[in-house]
Structures are given as C-alpha cells and as structure tokens.
N, C-alpha and C positions, 0 to 999 in steps of 0.2 A: 492288862490285869493278869496276874499269875494264874495259870490253870491249876487244877487239883494235883497234877503230877509234880509241878514245880513247888507248890505249897508243901506237899508231903516231903519232898527232898529237903527243902529249906528247914522245915521243922526238925527233921532227923539230924541235919548238919549242925543246927544250933545246939541241940541237945547233946550231940556226940563230940563235936570238935570245937565249938566256939562259945564265947561268952557274949554279953550284950554289945561289946565294943568290937567292931569288925575292921580289919585292915586288909589291904590288897595282898593277896598271896604272893605276888611277884615283887612289888616295890615297897610295900609296907605303908602306903598312904591310907588315910581313913577312907572308908567307903560308906555310903549312906543309902544303899539300895540292896536288894536281895541278890547280890552278886559277890563272888569271891575275888574278882579282879576290878580294879579301877578303870574308868573309861579310857585313859591313856594306854594302859596295858592291853586292854581288849582290842585296841587298834594295832598295837605293835607286836603282839604275840603271833607266832607262826601257826595259825590255824590251818588245818589240812583241807584247803578249799581249792576249787578249780578242777583240773583234770586229775582223776584218780583211777587206779586199776579197778576194774569191775569185780575182780576176784579178791585180791589182798587189801585193796583200799589205799595202797601207797600213792603218794603224789607222783605224777608222771608229767612229761614235758608236753605231750600232745594227746589228743583224744584217740587212744588205742583201745581195743577190746580188753586186752590184758597186758601187763608189763612184761619185760624181758625175763624176769625171774620166774614168774608164773608160767610163762610159755615154755621155759626150760624144764620146770618141775611143778606141775599143778598141785596146789595144796590139797590136803584131805578135808579141810573145812569147806563149807558151801560158800561163805562170803565173809569178808572182814572189813571193818572200818575203824578209823582212829580220829580222835578230835584234833590232835596237833601233829605237826611234823617234828621229828626229833632233831631240833636245831636251835641254836641261839639260847635264849632264856629258858626254854623248855628243858634243855639238857641239864641246866643247873637245878631246876625245880624237881626233875625226876630223881636226880642224885640226892637232893635234900630229902625227898619223900622216902627214899630207901634207907636214909641214915638218920632217922629219928623224928622227922617232921611229919608226924602222922596226920596232922590237920590238913595237909595238902590233898588228902583223899577227897575232901569236900570240894576243893577247887576243881580238881580233875573230873570228879563225878558230875559236877554242874555242867561242864563242857561236853561230857559224853552223853548225858541224858537225852538231848534232842536227837542225836544219832540213833540211840536205842529206840526211841519212839518212831522215828522215820523209817528205819531199816529193819528192825528186829522186833516189831510189836507182836509178832506171832510166836515168840519164844515161850515155851512152856515153863522153863526154869532157868536159873542162872547158876553157873559154876565158875570156879576160878582156878588158875594154874597153882597147884599146891607146891609147898616147900617140904623138905624133909623136916622131921621133928627137931633135929639138931640145928639145922640152919634157921628155923623159925625161932627157936629158943635163943640163939645167938643174936638175932636181929631184934627180937622182942615182939614181932608181929609179921604177918604176911601182907604186904602192901596190896596185892591183888585181891585178897579177901576184903580189905577195907573198902576198896572200890566197888566190889560186888555187893557188899551189904548196903552201901549208900545208894547204888543204882537200883537194887531190889526194892528198897524202901520208896524211892522216888517213882518207880514204874509200877509198883504193885505186883511184882513177879517174885515167886519164892526162890530163895537162895538155898541150894543143896550143898551145905558146908562139908558134909562127909562123903560126897560123891567120889572125889578123886584123891588118890594117894601117890606121893612120890616115894618110890621104894628105895632109892639110893641117891647119894650125892654125886653129881656129875662133874664137879670141879669147874675151874675157870674155862670159859668158852670164848672169850673176847678175841683170841688170836686164831680161832678155828674157822675154817670155811664152812659153808652151809652143809656140804656133804659130810665133813668131819663132825660137825655138830650133830647131824642126824645119827651118825654112827655112835657118838658118845651118849646120846639120849635114848637109844633103842632099848626098850624094855624097862625104862625107868619110871613110867607112869602106869597105874592100873585103876580100874573102876572098882570101888569098894562095894557099892550097893547097886548092882546091875538093874534091879527092878525099878529104881528111881530114874533110870536112864532109858530103858527100853521103850521104843516107840515115841519118844519125846524129842522136841526141838530144844536143844541145849545152847544157851548163849554163854560162851566162854569169855572170861574177863582176865586181862593182864595189863601191866603198866606200859610195856613197850614191845612193839613188833620190830625185831631187828632182821635176822635172816629168815625168820618164820619157822625155824626147825623145832623150837619148843612147842609152839602152837600146833604144828603138824603132828608131833608125837602124841600130844594130848588128844587131838581130834581123832587120830587113828584108834586110840584106846576107847574113846566114846563110841565111835561108829562100830568098832568091834564088839562092844557090849550091847549094841542094838539101838543106839540113838537114831532117830529118824533124820535128823540134820544137826550139824554143828555150825554155829555162827561164832564169830570172834569180834570182840570190841576191845580196843586198847586206848589208853590215854594218848599215846603217841606212836608214830611209826617212822622208821628210817626211810626217806624218799627212795624211789627206785634209782638204780645205778644210772639209768639213762638221763635222770634229772640232774645228776651231779656234774 
C-alpha cells in the first residue's frame, strides 16, 4: 500500500503532468498502477544500484570508500546520490526532458523520492541548480526546478525557489575537463536570500551529475552563505571512470 509520501507525490504528478490515461515514460505502453514506468522498463532501466561512491554517489566497480574522482578532488557538498546511471535509455530520456518533455519530471521524481527519504530525510529545505533568466526563457522552464517541486511535494519539504541565482551564462561545457569547468563556473552562482540558507541543511536538486563541477560551485556558494550542510540528489549520474 502506498504510504503518504508516495500518495502526495502521485496526486501532485497527476495534477501537474498527467491526465487519467497513463503511459510508460520510456516505451509508451499503458500502465495500470501508480508508476511512470511499465514493469518491463523498470527491469531494464539502468538504476544506480550496487557499489556507489559514499561521497558523490556514482556507480563504482568495487566497494571503495570514495571513487577516484572524489579522491582527487573532494566535493564541497556533504553527500550525493542519483536514481539512475547516465547510460542507455536514460540518456535519451534526460535529453527529451531538457527539450520539451516536461512530464518526464514526474517519472524521474518518482525514482528519486525513495533516495530522498532514505538518505536526506533530515534536509530542512530543497533548492535547485538555477539557470540564467535568458537560458530559462529560451528553454521555457528549468528542468531542475520541476524535479525539486515534485520532490518537495512528495516529501513535504519546502522548496526555496528564490534561494539561488545564476549570474552569468557559462556557455557550452561538454568539451571541458573538470578543472576547466570549475574555472568556467567560478563566481557564476550566488545565494540571493542568505537568511533562508543560514544554519539549514539544503538538499540541492539537478538532473545529471557529470563531472560534478556545477554542483560543487553551487555547494560552495551555499556553504559560503552559512548552510549547515549541502546534499545533492540528481536523476542520473555518469558512472565513475573506473567503472568504464
């Protein structure tokens, strides 16, 4: 039987993203339960299970305390987790989510909610990685905000929508190394309302953890503004290099 958290999330998702007829977010098959994925896709999708880095939450090959990336440069956030590995069908779904398929926020939030409850139940508030006003206007929405709002509704944790601001556009980062991304992002995020951050445990939401440079830059801004702790929860993460 669905607990009150799942019921709250499902009610929010139906109101915000869905009508009465539900189909699988991955394959389009009809679904007849409170799930955004059909049973076949639930078995086939690359959930981030097994060995994960205790710090960044990436999938790793063996049980190590932290992955090679975190050992080389420890992130500013306290702990991160992700629902899926950024691989296979999830890559397609994330791209679709960023390019008009807003309803996929519900499917990803559904997979993220158990991690939130298991790992970050002590969070005082939820924030999300912001976009510049120009970039958000061009896309029409901020996908991280959609995830944050769905998760906040499901978990009963307040979302601080105006907490973070991205002050400048940082351009294309796909071809940059982690160090180059960090330099490119330096000073591009600021905390707009410091009183809503000071002394609080902030759960940061984003769609994908790639090199971790963006999350690190935002976490630095939050801790600099007095956050007691910064956690990170993403829909997917790129597996550790040692896993590839």
